[in-house]
C-alpha positions in Angstrom: 201.3 196.8 82.3 199.2 194.2 83.9 200.8 190.9 84.7 204.0 191.8 82.8 207.0 190.2 84.4 210.4 191.7 84.0 212.8 189.5 82.0 210.1 187.6 80.1 209.6 187.9 76.4 206.4 189.7 75.5 203.8 187.4 74.0 202.7 188.1 70.5 199.4 189.7 69.7 196.3 187.7 69.0 196.3 188.9 65.4 199.7 187.3 64.8 200.4 185.9 61.4 200.0 182.1 60.8 203.7 181.7 60.2 204.6 183.2 63.6 206.1 181.2 66.4 202.8 181.1 68.3 201.9 177.5 69.3 198.9 175.8 67.6 197.2 175.2 70.9 197.5 178.8 72.1 196.4 180.1 68.7 193.3 177.8 68.7 192.4 178.8 72.2 192.8 182.5 71.5 191.6 182.9 68.0 189.1 180.0 67.4 186.7 177.7 69.1 188.1 174.4 70.3 186.7 171.5 68.3 184.6 169.0 70.2 185.3 165.3 70.1 183.9 163.3 67.1 182.9 166.5 65.3 185.4 166.5 62.5 187.6 164.0 60.5 186.9 160.3 60.0 185.3 160.0 63.4 182.5 162.3 62.3 182.3 161.1 58.7 182.0 157.4 59.4 179.7 156.1 62.1 179.4 152.6 63.5 176.1 150.6 63.3 175.4 150.8 67.0 175.7 154.6 66.8 173.3 154.6 63.8 170.7 152.6 65.7 171.0 155.0 68.7 170.5 158.0 66.5 167.6 156.7 64.5 165.9 155.0 67.6 165.0 151.9 65.6 165.7 148.2 65.9 168.4 146.3 63.9 165.8 144.5 61.8 164.1 147.8 60.7 167.5 149.4 60.1 168.5 146.5 57.8 165.2 146.8 55.9 165.7 150.5 55.5 169.2 150.1 54.2 168.2 147.5 51.6 165.2 149.4 50.4 167.0 152.8 50.3 170.1 151.3 48.7 172.5 152.2 51.5 175.5 149.9 52.0 178.3 149.9 54.5 181.5 151.7 53.5 185.1 151.3 54.3 187.0 154.5 55.0 190.1 155.0 52.8 193.4 155.0 54.6 193.3 154.6 58.3 190.3 153.5 60.3 188.6 155.8 62.7 190.0 155.8 66.3 188.5 153.3 68.7 186.3 151.8 65.9 188.4 149.0 64.5 186.6 145.9 63.4 183.2 147.7 63.1 180.8 148.2 60.2 180.8 151.8 59.1 178.1 154.0 57.5 178.6 157.4 55.9 177.0 160.3 57.7 175.2 161.5 54.5 173.6 158.1 54.1 172.5 158.2 57.7 170.9 161.7 57.2 169.1 160.4 54.1 167.6 157.5 56.1 166.6 159.8 59.0 164.4 161.8 56.5 162.9 158.7 54.9 159.0 158.5 55.1 159.3 154.8 55.6 160.9 155.4 59.0 157.7 156.9 60.3 155.7 154.0 58.9 157.9 151.5 60.6 157.4 153.3 63.9 153.6 153.4 63.4 153.7 149.6 62.6 155.7 149.0 65.8 153.1 150.8 68.0 150.3 149.1 66.1 151.8 145.7 66.9 152.0 146.6 70.6 148.2 147.2 70.6 147.5 143.9 68.8 149.7 142.0 71.2 148.1 143.7 74.2 144.6 142.7 72.9 145.8 139.2 72.2 147.4 139.0 75.7 144.0 139.9 77.2 142.4 137.1 75.2 140.4 139.6 73.2 140.6 137.7 69.9 137.8 139.7 68.2 139.4 143.0 69.1 142.8 141.8 67.8 141.2 140.6 64.5 139.4 143.9 64.2 142.6 145.9 64.6 144.4 143.9 61.9 142.3 145.7 59.2 143.7 149.0 60.5 147.4 148.0 60.0 149.5 150.8 58.5 150.5 150.2 54.8 153.2 151.7 52.7 154.4 151.7 49.1 157.9 151.8 47.6 157.1 153.8 44.5 158.9 156.8 45.6 162.1 154.8 46.3 162.1 153.4 42.7 161.7 156.9 41.3 164.4 158.2 43.6 166.9 155.5 42.9 166.2 155.2 39.1 165.3 158.7 37.7 165.5 157.3 34.1 164.0 154.2 32.6 167.4 153.2 31.2 168.8 153.2 34.8 166.1 150.8 36.0 166.5 148.6 32.9 170.3 148.3 33.5 169.8 147.2 37.1 167.0 144.7 36.5 169.4 141.7 36.2 169.6 141.1 40.0 165.8 141.5 40.2 165.1 138.9 37.6 167.6 136.4 39.1 165.9 136.7 42.5 162.4 136.6 41.1 163.2 133.4 39.1 164.8 131.9 42.2 161.7 132.5 44.4 159.5 131.2 41.6 161.4 127.9 41.8 161.4 127.6 45.6 158.8 125.5 47.4 156.2 127.3 49.5 157.3 126.2 53.0 157.2 127.9 56.4 160.2 130.0 55.5 158.9 131.2 52.2 155.3 132.4 52.1 153.0 131.0 49.4 152.0 134.5 48.3 155.7 135.4 47.6 156.1 132.3 45.4 152.9 133.0 43.5 153.9 136.7 43.0 157.4 135.6 41.7 155.9 133.1 39.3 153.5 135.8 38.0 156.3 138.3 37.5 158.5 135.7 35.8 155.7 134.7 33.4 154.9 138.3 32.5 158.6 139.0 31.8 158.8 135.9 29.7 155.7 136.7 27.7 157.0 140.1 26.8 160.4 138.8 25.7 158.7 136.1 23.6 156.4 138.6 22.0 158.9 141.3 21.3 161.6 138.8 20.2 164.2 140.1 22.7 166.1 136.9 23.6 169.6 136.9 22.1 171.7 134.3 23.9 171.0 131.2 26.0 173.4 128.8 27.7 172.8 125.7 29.9 175.1 125.3 32.8 175.2 123.4 36.1 173.8 126.4 38.0 170.9 126.9 35.6 170.1 128.4 32.2 171.6 131.7 31.5 169.6 134.0 29.2 170.2 137.4 27.8 167.7 139.8 26.2 168.3 143.0 24.3 165.7 145.6 25.3 166.0 149.1 23.9 169.7 148.8 23.4 170.3 147.5 26.9 171.5 143.9 27.5 169.7 142.2 30.4 171.1 138.8 31.7 169.5 136.5 34.2 169.6 132.9 35.2 166.6 130.4 35.3 167.0 127.6 37.8 166.6 124.0 36.6 163.2 122.5 37.3 164.3 120.3 40.1 163.1 120.0 43.7 164.9 122.8 45.5 166.3 122.1 49.0 166.2 125.2 51.1 169.5 125.6 53.1 169.2 126.2 56.8 172.0 128.9 56.9 170.3 131.4 54.6 168.5 134.4 56.1 165.3 134.5 54.2 164.2 137.7 55.9 166.9 139.6 54.1 166.0 137.9 50.8 162.4 138.7 51.3 163.2 142.4 51.8 165.2 142.4 48.6 162.2 140.7 46.8 159.9 143.4 48.2 161.9 146.1 46.5 162.6 144.1 43.3 158.9 143.4 42.9 158.1 147.1 42.8 161.0 147.7 40.4 159.9 144.9 38.0 156.3 146.2 38.1 157.5 149.6 37.0 159.7 148.2 34.2 157.0 145.8 32.9 154.4 148.6 33.0 156.6 150.8 30.7 157.4 147.9 28.4 153.8 146.7 28.0 152.6 150.3 27.5 155.1 150.7 24.7 153.6 147.8 22.8 150.1 149.1 23.4 149.0 146.6 26.0 147.5 147.5 29.4 149.5 146.2 32.4 148.9 144.0 34.3 147.5 141.5 31.9 143.9 140.3 32.7 145.0 136.8 33.6 142.3 135.1 35.8 142.5 132.0 37.9 140.5 130.1 35.2 143.2 130.9 32.6 145.9 129.6 35.0 144.0 126.4 35.8 143.4 125.7 32.1 147.1 126.2 31.3 150.0 123.9 32.2 152.2 126.8 33.3 151.9 130.4 34.2 154.0 131.4 31.2 151.5 129.6 28.8 148.6 131.4 30.4 150.2 134.9 30.1 151.2 134.2 26.5 147.7 133.1 25.6 146.1 136.2 27.2 148.7 138.5 25.6 148.1 137.0 22.1 144.4 137.5 22.6 144.9 141.1 23.6 147.1 141.8 20.6 144.7 140.1 18.2 141.7 142.1 19.6 143.7 145.3 19.1 144.4 144.3 15.5 140.6 144.0 14.8 140.1 147.7 15.5 140.9 148.6 11.9 137.4 148.1 10.6 135.9 150.0 13.5 138.2 153.0 12.8 137.2 153.0 9.1 133.5 153.1 9.9 134.1 155.8 12.5 136.0 157.9 9.9 133.1 157.5 7.3 130.5 158.5 9.9 132.6 161.6 10.9 132.8 162.7 7.3 129.1 162.2 6.9 128.2 164.4 9.8 130.6 167.1 8.7 129.1 167.1 5.2 125.6 167.4 6.6 126.6 170.4 8.8 128.3 172.3 6.0 126.0 171.6 3.0 122.5 171.7 4.4 121.0 173.2 1.2 122.2 170.3 -1.0 119.5 167.8 -2.1 119.3 165.0 0.3 118.8 162.3 -2.3 121.8 163.4 -4.3 124.1 163.7 -1.3 123.0 160.3 0.0 123.9 158.6 -3.3 127.4 160.2 -3.2 127.8 159.3 0.4 127.1 155.7 -0.2 130.5 155.1 -1.7 131.9 151.8 -0.5 135.0 151.4 1.6 136.6 149.5 -1.2 136.4 152.4 -3.6 138.0 154.6 -1.0 140.7 152.1 -0.3 141.4 151.9 -4.1 141.7 155.6 -4.2 144.1 155.6 -1.3 146.3 153.0 -3.0 146.2 154.7 -6.4 147.4 158.1 -5.4 149.2 158.9 -8.6 147.2 161.8 -9.9 148.7 165.3 -9.7 147.5 168.0 -7.3 146.3 170.2 -10.2 144.0 167.5 -11.5 142.6 166.9 -8.0 142.0 170.6 -7.5 140.2 170.9 -10.9 138.1 167.9 -10.0 137.2 169.4 -6.7 136.2 172.7 -8.4 134.1 171.0 -11.0 132.3 168.6 -8.6 131.9 170.7 -5.5 129.2 168.5 -4.2 131.4 165.4 -4.4 132.2 163.8 -1.1 135.8 162.6 -0.7 136.2 160.1 2.2 139.7 158.8 1.1 141.6 161.5 2.9 140.1 160.8 6.4 140.2 157.1 5.7 143.9 157.3 4.8 144.6 159.2 8.0 142.7 156.7 10.1 144.5 153.8 8.4 147.9 155.5 8.9 147.2 156.0 12.6 146.0 152.4 13.0 149.0 151.0 11.3 151.2 153.0 13.6 149.2 151.7 16.6 149.3 148.2 15.3 153.1 148.4 14.9 153.4 149.5 18.5 150.9 146.8 19.7 152.9 144.0 18.2 156.3 145.4 19.2 157.3 147.0 15.9 157.8 150.5 17.2 161.0 152.4 16.7 161.9 152.0 20.3 161.0 148.3 20.5 162.5 146.5 17.5 165.4 146.9 15.1 167.0 145.0 12.3 168.6 142.4 14.6 165.3 141.7 16.3 163.6 141.2 12.9 166.5 138.8 11.9 165.9 136.8 15.1 162.2 136.6 14.4 162.9 135.1 11.0 165.2 132.3 12.3 162.4 129.8 13.3 159.6 131.3 11.1 157.6 128.6 9.5 158.9 126.0 12.0 156.6 124.2 14.4 158.1 122.6 17.5 156.5 119.9 19.7 158.1 119.1 23.1 157.8 115.8 24.8 156.9 115.6 28.5 160.5 115.0 29.6 161.8 118.2 28.1 161.9 121.3 30.3 159.3 123.5 28.7 160.0 127.0 30.3 163.2 128.3 28.7 162.8 126.2 25.5 159.3 127.5 24.8 160.6 131.1 25.5 163.5 130.6 23.1 161.4 129.1 20.3 158.7 131.8 20.4 161.3 134.6 20.6 162.9 133.4 17.4 159.6 133.2 15.5 158.6 129.5 15.9 155.3 127.9 17.0 155.3 125.6 20.1 153.2 122.7 21.2 153.5 120.3 24.1 151.9 117.3 25.6 148.9 118.6 27.5 145.3 119.5 27.2 146.1 123.2 26.8 148.5 122.7 23.9 147.6 124.7 20.8 149.1 121.9 18.6 148.3 118.2 18.9 151.0 115.5 18.9 149.7 114.1 15.5 149.5 117.5 13.7 151.2 117.1 10.3 152.5 120.7 10.5 155.0 119.8 13.2 158.5 120.1 11.7 160.7 119.4 14.8 159.8 117.0 17.7 162.1 117.8 20.7 162.9 114.6 22.6 165.4 114.0 25.4 165.5 110.2 25.5 168.2 107.6 24.5 165.8 106.1 21.9 162.3 106.7 20.7 159.4 104.7 22.2 157.3 102.4 20.0 154.3 104.7 20.3 156.1 107.3 18.1 156.0 105.0 15.1 152.4 106.0 14.4 153.3 109.7 14.2 153.6 111.4 10.8 157.0 110.9 9.1 157.4 114.5 8.0 158.9 115.6 11.3 162.5 115.5 12.6 163.3 114.2 16.1 166.0 116.4 17.7 167.5 117.0 21.2 166.9 120.3 23.1 170.5 121.5 22.5 169.8 122.0 18.8 167.3 124.8 19.6 169.8 126.6 21.9 172.8 126.3 19.5 170.7 127.6 16.6 169.6 130.5 18.7 173.2 131.3 19.8 174.7 131.1 16.3 171.6 132.6 14.5 171.8 129.8 12.0 169.9 126.6 11.4 172.4 123.9 12.1 172.4 120.4 10.5 170.4 117.9 12.4 172.8 114.9 12.1 174.7 115.6 15.3 171.6 116.3 17.3 169.6 113.2 16.6 168.0 111.0 19.2 170.7 109.1 21.1 173.5 110.7 19.3 176.6 112.1 21.0 176.0 115.8 21.2 178.7 118.4 20.1 180.1 120.7 22.7 177.7 123.3 24.0 179.7 126.5 23.5 179.1 129.6 25.5 177.9 132.6 23.5 179.6 135.1 25.9 183.1 133.9 25.1 185.0 136.0 22.6 187.2 133.6 20.6 189.3 136.4 19.0 190.1 137.9 22.4 190.9 134.5 24.0 193.1 133.5 21.1 191.6 130.1 20.7 188.6 129.0 18.6 187.0 125.6 19.2 186.7 123.1 16.4 182.9 123.1 16.4 182.9 126.9 16.2 185.2 126.8 13.2 182.9 124.2 11.6 179.8 126.4 12.1 181.6 129.4 10.7 182.4 127.4 7.6 178.8 126.4 7.3 177.6 130.0 7.6 180.1 131.2 5.0 179.3 128.4 2.6 182.9 127.0 2.8 183.7 123.3 2.8 184.4 121.7 6.1 187.9 120.5 7.0 186.8 116.9 7.3 185.1 117.1 3.9 188.4 118.4 2.5 190.3 115.4 3.9 187.7 113.0 2.6 187.7 114.6 -0.8 191.5 114.5 -0.9 191.5 110.8 0.1 188.8 110.0 -2.6 190.8 111.9 -5.2 193.9 110.0 -4.3 192.0 106.7 -4.6 190.7 107.7 -8.0 194.1 108.6 -9.2 195.5 105.4 -7.9 192.9 103.4 -9.8 193.6 105.3 -13.0 197.3 104.7 -12.6 196.7 101.0 -12.2 194.6 100.8 -15.3 197.2 102.7 -17.3 200.0 100.5 -15.9 198.4 97.3 -17.2 198.5 98.7 -20.8 201.8 100.6 -21.0 204.2 99.5 -18.3 207.3 99.7 -20.5 206.6 103.3 -21.6 206.3 104.5 -17.9 209.6 102.8 -17.0 211.4 104.6 -19.8 209.8 108.0 -18.9 210.6 107.5 -15.2 214.2 106.8 -15.9 214.4 109.9 -18.0 212.5 112.2 -15.6 214.2 110.9 -12.4 217.2 113.1 -12.9 215.0 116.2 -13.5 212.9 115.4 -10.3 216.0 115.2 -8.2 217.2 118.6 -9.4 213.8 120.1 -8.7 213.8 118.7 -5.2 217.3 120.0 -4.5 216.2 123.5 -5.6 213.1 123.4 -3.4 215.2 122.3 -0.4 217.6 125.2 -1.0 214.7 127.7 -1.2 213.2 126.3 2.0 216.6 126.7 3.7 216.9 130.3 2.5 213.4 131.1 3.8 214.2 129.5 7.2 217.4 131.5 7.5 215.6 134.7 6.6 212.9 134.1 9.3 215.6 133.3 11.9 217.5 136.4 11.0 214.4 138.6 11.3 213.5 137.0 14.6 217.0 137.6 15.9 217.0 141.3 14.9 213.5 141.8 16.4 214.7 140.3 19.7 217.8 142.5 19.7 215.6 145.6 19.1 213.3 144.6 21.9 216.2 144.1 24.3 217.7 147.5 23.3 214.3 149.2 23.8 213.9 147.6 27.2 217.3 148.8 28.3 216.2 152.4 27.3 213.1 152.1 29.5 212.9 153.6 33.0 212.2 151.3 36.0 208.5 151.9 36.1 208.0 151.3 32.4 210.1 148.2 32.5 208.0 146.7 35.3 204.8 147.5 33.5 206.2 145.9 30.3 207.3 142.8 32.3 203.7 142.5 33.7 202.3 142.8 30.2 204.6 140.1 28.9 203.8 137.8 31.8 200.1 138.1 31.0 200.7 137.5 27.3 202.8 134.4 28.0 200.2 133.1 30.5 197.5 133.5 27.9 199.6 131.8 25.2 200.3 128.9 27.6 196.6 128.4 28.2 195.9 128.4 24.4 198.8 125.9 23.8 197.3 123.6 26.5 193.9 123.8 24.8 195.5 122.9 21.4 197.3 120.0 23.0 194.1 118.6 24.6 192.3 119.1 21.3 195.0 117.2 19.4 195.0 114.4 22.0 191.2 114.1 21.8 191.4 113.9 18.0 194.1 111.2 18.1 192.0 109.2 20.6 189.0 109.5 18.4 190.9 108.4 15.3 192.3 105.4 17.2 188.8 104.6 18.6 189.8 105.3 22.2 193.2 103.8 22.0 196.7 105.3 22.1 199.4 105.1 19.5 200.7 101.8 21.0 197.2 100.2 20.7 196.4 100.5 24.4 193.3 102.0 25.8 193.4 105.4 27.4 192.7 104.1 30.9 195.4 101.4 30.6 197.9 103.9 29.5 197.0 106.2 32.4 197.5 103.3 34.9 200.9 102.5 33.5 202.0 106.1 33.6 200.9 106.4 37.2 202.8 103.2 38.1 206.0 104.4 36.4 205.8 107.7 38.3 205.3 105.9 41.6 208.3 103.7 40.9 210.5 106.7 40.3 209.4 108.3 43.5 210.0 105.0 45.4 213.5 104.8 43.9 214.3 108.4 45.0 213.2 107.6 48.6 215.2 104.4 48.6 218.3 106.3 47.5 217.7 108.9 50.2 217.1 106.3 52.9 220.4 104.5 52.0 222.4 107.7 52.3 220.4 109.2 55.2 217.2 111.2 55.3 216.3 113.6 52.5 216.3 116.6 54.9 219.8 115.7 56.0 220.9 115.4 52.4 219.5 118.8 51.6 221.3 120.3 54.6 224.6 118.7 53.5 224.2 120.1 50.0 223.5 123.5 51.5 226.6 123.4 53.6 
């Protein structure tokens, strides 16, 4: 029986059931292969950064670049952390395998070996050889990564927010040693191309000026794209920012934006990139103006193709007629072929005849040449192409975009030199206005009588503006942004030169959801609905009361005795009516209190019937609701206080200024605190007093 020992229990067979008493270690050693270390579980799924570098055999700099370009980010394992890897940065094994098969990895290795050769030549003082080898540097593209990460155009459009924010940031940075000049120039070009498209297609929907910059939102093919434009100040580059990482992000976002702009420009019938030359840039005051000028020229030239297509259609019909009807007399056919384009166009417009009449005419005059049909087809195709070229295709524009385009239609804006031209020009053009500025490249001169609004950001107008035409209005830049946000031409009284501006409200705040609506938003809503303003109501009431008082005084001079008799007779009736009204108000108050009491009792009863989990959830909900109500109440309190101060001309109810009242309040609070400390010092320290009270 082998090594069988008498008195020992026989071991179970290898094919024992899983629920048998065999130990797990013995079963694993007998029935399966023992697992190696770090081959299963969290240790095999999540790998540290040092292990990733060891597997890929690349430097940390190249690994960071690959992760950024590939879209791979560190992950945190759910639950417990892997053993012996606490405090590390983890990457998933699937992401690591994707990086290992990336073609860019081979390019990075080629570039590393190439740089070794260049350094070797430079170390030998062979400068000509090193310069010659620079032309053989390996190059790569990121097109496959964009197609891989964004399989659909909608995906790329929804992720273009970060790309635009970084591009506008690099466009505003100075070209110093840490930021290469070619990167700044490329960023300015991309920002100008994006702005030119948004202005032409009327995509801008919202704008808001904040401390960080100007937030802008565009609606493109049903997708909202939001980005921030930095203020045109001198940017100080911080020393603690790693620009190598930002440059890698810009490298990928540059390719992504090029893909998106190519698709958008192709949809409007314009070839991308725009043929903007250095001469155009030098003639213009900004890159955006140069791109807008070139884009308008391209669209205008595409619109002139109608006459060329008409002549081509006529020539095509002539050649077809010559091939089919060779036996017809040449003189007769030439006379019939010499129909003018105007006659054909009239025939296209006057398509009212029935098909039977057309067939009979064709049968009777078989030799007649009809060029209206091909001419109509050519015109239809050209109108469709023209719609696409100016952004009127189905995929490009909708009813909302056409409404935005009509907001500033017929208005001409001229911007002074102190006004930031970038985002204001973009907003005015996107909403259908015409823009001019102080400069040699401006399409509109400063003395043009067609200017309707002169945008000025000064406390008062200079004397040189007195010679300008009087037909224009001088406004501050906020008027343009507020009109664009509310989609309504606001009155100019509050936006005049040197006037105190109304609050600049954010278009992204939902007043109904927040539970509070600012006073200026209510005023604009009344203007849009054609309702009277609250202030106007107050003034009208006061005027009406004054008029009534005047009439009463006039009547009192003539018939004082009659009024005294009538008042003595009606005094008893008025007192009875007042008593009845008071009784009705008391009844209404009691009914409201009773209803509130019953509702509270019903809520308490329903809460007692809840289980513990539902009661906690209900408590959290009520806590959030009360917190929101407290915020709204605080906003109403501040609003009321501001209104009172404004009515009292910066003074409180007692007649004191706001600053003086604040100083007195702080002094009184300090006195109360000092008195508390004096009392505590007389009876011992405050800590001892607290201890005594606790005992």
